N, C-alpha and C positions, 0 to 999 in steps of 0.2 A: 818424480817431479822435482824440478829445481826452483829455488826461490829467485824471483826477479823483483827488483824495486823500480817503481815508476820514477823516471828522472824529473818529472814535473812536480809531483806532490809527495813522493816518498812512500806511497802505499806499496805494501809487499803482497805478492801473490805467488802461488806455486804454478809452474808451467811445465808442460811436456809438449815437445814439438815432434809430431809424428812424421811430418813431411813439410815442404815449404808452404803448402796451403792448409795444413791441418794442425791446429794448435789447441791444446786443452788447457784451460785456466781454472784454477781453484782459488777462490777468494778466501782469505783468512779472516776477514771481517766483513760486516754488512757493506755491500758495494755503495749503497746510498749514503752511508756515513763515512766510508773510507776514501771515496774518490770524489773530488770536486765536480768532475764532469757528470757523474751519475747523480750527485746531489742537485746540481743545476737542472738537469732534465727531470728529475723527480719532482722538483719544486714547480715545474711547468705542467705536472700532472701525468708524466710518463712513468709507468711502472718499470723497475729495473730489469725484470725478466724479459722485457721487450727491447732493451737497449743492447745492441750486439757487442759493442766494445767502447772503450775510451781511446781516442786517437793517441793520446800521450802514452798510455800504457802499451798500446800496440807498437808504437815506435820504440819504446824501451825494450820490449821483447825482441823486436827485429834487430835492435842494436846488440843485444846479448847474443843472438845467433851470429851476427856478422863478426863479433869480437871473439867467437869461439867459446863463449861462456855457457851457451845453451845449445847442445848438439841436437840435431834431428835424429830420429831413430836409426837412419842409415850411418850416422857418425857417432853413435852412442859410445861413450867411454867404458861403461860397465853394463852388465846385463840387468834387465828389469826383473825383479823377483816374480816368479809365477808365469813368466812368458818364455816360451821355447824359442831357441835360436837367437 
């Protein structure tokens, strides 16, 4: 997993891009306290586990892919430990 920082709020997450449509995100902090979008929606009564993503974070991840900073599995620079091939 590679670190990615949200261009909007500075929150950092770990990301692995398996394909153009499959992205795995691991939050390093509680989403509702780390992300203004999650905090806003939580304040409206929505639980973070039902919020699919933050648009600003998604844009930051896509920018990292476009800039070559976050490879997809088919463009991975180094093998993933424990994964064959």
